[in-house]
C-alpha positions as CSV (number, residue, x, y, z in Angstrom):
1,M,-37.9,-15.0,-143.0
2,K,-39.9,-16.7,-145.8
3,I,-37.0,-17.5,-148.0
4,I,-35.2,-19.7,-145.2
5,L,-38.5,-21.3,-144.3
6,S,-38.6,-22.5,-147.9
7,L,-35.0,-23.1,-148.7
8,L,-35.3,-25.5,-145.3
9,G,-38.0,-27.1,-146.3
10,T,-36.3,-27.6,-149.5
11,V,-33.2,-29.3,-147.5
12,S,-35.5,-31.0,-145.8
13,L,-37.4,-32.2,-148.8
14,V,-34.5,-33.7,-150.7
15,L,-33.4,-35.3,-147.1
16,G,-36.2,-37.0,-146.9
17,I,-36.5,-38.4,-150.6
18,V,-32.8,-39.2,-149.8
19,G,-34.5,-41.5,-146.8
20,I,-36.9,-43.3,-148.8
21,F,-33.3,-45.2,-150.5
22,L,-31.3,-45.3,-147.6
23,P,-32.2,-46.6,-144.4
24,M,-29.7,-44.9,-142.0
25,L,-31.9,-41.8,-142.9
26,P,-35.4,-41.1,-141.4
27,T,-37.6,-40.1,-144.4
28,T,-41.5,-39.6,-142.1
29,P,-39.6,-36.6,-140.1
30,F,-38.0,-35.7,-142.6
31,L,-41.2,-34.9,-145.1
32,L,-43.2,-33.4,-142.1
33,L,-40.8,-30.7,-141.5
34,S,-40.7,-30.1,-145.2
35,A,-44.7,-29.8,-144.9
36,A,-44.5,-27.4,-142.0
37,L,-41.7,-25.4,-143.5
38,Y,-43.4,-25.0,-146.7
39,F,-47.0,-24.0,-145.0
40,R,-45.1,-21.2,-143.1
41,S,-43.4,-19.8,-145.8
42,S,-45.2,-20.8,-149.2
43,P,-48.7,-21.8,-150.0
44,R,-47.3,-22.9,-153.4
45,L,-44.5,-25.2,-152.3
46,Y,-47.0,-26.5,-149.6
47,A,-50.0,-27.6,-152.0
48,W,-47.2,-28.6,-154.3
49,L,-46.0,-31.0,-151.7
50,M,-49.4,-32.2,-150.3
51,G,-50.7,-32.8,-153.7
52,H,-47.8,-34.8,-154.7
53,P,-48.9,-38.2,-156.0
54,Q,-46.3,-40.1,-154.3
55,L,-45.3,-37.7,-150.9
56,G,-48.4,-36.1,-150.4
57,P,-50.7,-39.9,-149.7
58,Y,-47.9,-40.5,-147.0
59,I,-47.3,-37.3,-145.1
60,K,-51.6,-37.1,-145.2
61,N,-51.9,-41.0,-144.1
62,F,-48.7,-40.4,-141.2
63,R,-50.3,-37.4,-139.8
64,E,-54.0,-38.4,-139.6
65,H,-53.4,-42.2,-138.6
66,R,-50.2,-42.0,-136.8
67,S,-49.6,-45.3,-139.0
68,I,-47.2,-46.5,-141.8
69,P,-48.2,-49.3,-144.3
70,L,-47.2,-52.5,-144.4
71,R,-45.5,-52.8,-147.5
72,V,-43.1,-49.4,-146.4
73,K,-42.5,-51.4,-142.9
74,V,-41.2,-54.7,-144.4
75,V,-39.1,-52.1,-147.2
76,S,-38.1,-50.5,-144.4
77,V,-36.7,-53.0,-142.0
78,S,-35.0,-54.9,-144.6
79,M,-33.6,-52.5,-146.1
80,V,-32.1,-51.1,-142.3
81,W,-31.2,-54.9,-141.4
82,I,-29.5,-56.0,-145.4
83,T,-27.3,-52.8,-145.0
84,L,-26.4,-53.0,-141.3
85,L,-25.7,-56.5,-141.3
86,Y,-23.4,-56.0,-144.5
87,C,-21.6,-53.4,-142.6
88,A,-21.4,-55.3,-139.6
89,V,-20.0,-58.6,-141.4
90,F,-17.8,-57.0,-144.2
91,V,-16.9,-53.0,-143.2
92,A,-16.3,-53.5,-139.5
93,K,-13.4,-54.8,-138.2
94,V,-13.6,-54.2,-134.6
95,L,-15.8,-56.4,-132.3
96,W,-17.7,-53.3,-130.6
97,F,-18.1,-51.5,-134.0
98,R,-19.7,-54.8,-135.2
99,L,-21.9,-54.4,-132.5
100,F,-23.4,-51.1,-133.1
101,F,-24.3,-51.9,-136.2
102,V,-26.3,-55.0,-135.1
103,G,-27.9,-52.6,-132.5
104,L,-28.5,-49.7,-134.6
105,A,-31.0,-52.3,-136.7
106,V,-32.4,-53.6,-133.5
107,A,-33.2,-49.6,-132.6
108,I,-34.4,-48.8,-136.0
109,S,-36.6,-51.4,-136.3
110,L,-38.1,-51.1,-133.3
111,H,-38.5,-47.8,-133.6
112,I,-40.8,-48.3,-137.4
113,L,-42.5,-51.5,-135.8
114,Q,-43.8,-49.2,-132.7
115,Y,-46.4,-47.3,-135.2
116,K,-49.3,-49.1,-136.3
117,T,-49.8,-50.6,-139.2
118,L,-52.4,-48.7,-142.1
119,R,-54.3,-51.3,-143.4
120,N,-55.7,-49.5,-146.6
121,S,-52.2,-47.9,-148.2
122,K,-54.6,-45.8,-150.9
123,P,-56.0,-43.1,-149.3
124,E,-59.7,-42.0,-150.1
125,N,-60.4,-39.2,-152.8
126,K,-63.4,-37.1,-151.4
127,K,-64.2,-34.3,-151.6
128,D,-65.8,-32.2,-149.2
């Protein structure tokens, strides 16, 4: 069972990393799922993920503060609109499909913007 959980955690991690670059794929839920699966299956992988210089603070900040750094919000919402407006204008040929893309952009933007904005995006390095 631990092997299956580790494999699922790795798949989730890959999807989360891909989600950094593709606005339609959510990053945070996949990274949180990876952390949970690694926690249950492999202390080594969990420690690696939480200690990762880019991914670890992202997971810790979201778990502790339920907030997203301003820079991440701006980039995410911008990429969503750029991608989906491109699709609505240049890809979709039918009006309802164009409206779907615009509606999807609105829904994703509202979801991202509903989270608090993390003012201090650099986590403190405290040792207890």
